C-alpha positions in Angstrom: -0.2 0.2 -0.1 3.0 2.6 0.8 4.6 1.8 -2.6 1.5 1.9 -4.4 0.6 5.4 -2.7 3.7 6.9 -4.8 2.0 6.7 -7.9 -1.8 7.7 -6.6 -3.1 10.6 -4.8 -3.5 8.5 -1.8 -2.2 10.3 1.5 -0.2 7.5 3.2 2.3 8.5 5.9 4.7 5.5 7.4 7.0 6.0 10.4 9.8 3.9 11.7 10.0 3.1 15.1 13.6 3.0 16.5 15.2 2.2 19.6 16.3 5.5 21.4 19.6 4.4 22.5 21.0 2.5 19.5 18.7 3.9 16.5 17.9 0.5 15.4 15.0 0.0 13.5 12.3 -2.2 15.1 9.3 -1.6 13.5 6.9 0.5 11.6 3.3 2.0 11.7 1.4 4.2 9.7 -1.7 6.2 8.9 -4.0 5.8 5.7 -7.3 7.1 4.8 -9.8 4.5 4.7 -13.6 4.8 3.7 -16.3 2.8 5.6 -19.8 2.2 4.6 -22.9 2.4 7.0 -24.1 -0.7 5.2 -21.6 -3.2 7.4 
């Protein structure tokens, strides 16, 4: 989804989760717009 967002108009924010002392990346999280239907 993140890579696909570079070629579309979708807004996606991706963040890395790092250890403060070593700056080692231990994970990631992100935000994206999602449309919900009232039918479900």
